N, C-alpha and C positions, 0 to 999 in steps of 0.2 A: 566469509566465503572466499577461498583462495582459488582464483582462476588466472589462467595465463592471458596475456594480451590477445593471443590468437583466438581463444575461446570467447572473450568479450567482443572482439570484432565480429566473429561469426554470429553471435547472438544479436548484436546491433544490426547486422545486415538482414537477419531474419525478420526482426521487428520492423525495419524500414520497408521491406518488401510487402509485409502485411498491412502497412499503413498505420502501424501502432506507434505510440509515443510513450516513452518511459519517463516517469517523473520521480524525483527524489524529494521527500518532504521530511522535515524535522519535527518530531512530536515530543513534547515534554511529558513528564509524569503527570503533571496537572492536566494536560490535554487528554492523556489516556484515561484519567479518572473521570473527566467530563464526558468523554465518549462512552465509557462504561455506564455512567449514570443516564445517558441518553438511550440506553437499551442494547448496547453492544457489549455484553458482559465479558467477552473474551479479551477486551482491551485491558482489563484489570488482571489478566493472567500473568504468571511469571514466565510462561513459555513464549518466546519471542515470535515464533511462527503464528501462534494463535493471536497475538497482539497485531501482527501485520495483517492477518486476514480480517480481523475486526475493523481495523483502520481502513483497509481497502474497501470493505463493505460500506462503512460509514461515508467515506468520500464519494463512492459510487451513488449511494442513496441521496446525498446532498446534491450531486450533479443532476440526477433525475428530477429532483424537486425544482431545480433552477430552470429546467427545460419546459416545465408546465406553464 
């Protein structure tokens, strides 16, 4: 994703105003395979966007389980 520094700064300020935090995580192919086997089939997709969505859902579900 090619963005200018001004665009990244604007996006950062929007997230900060909303009280959001952005995280960057590194996922290996083995991690994607494990996430897919856990029921998030799109993690095994070759489409990166679908992988990102599956991982985001997985992480979100894991956080909800921690809050219980």
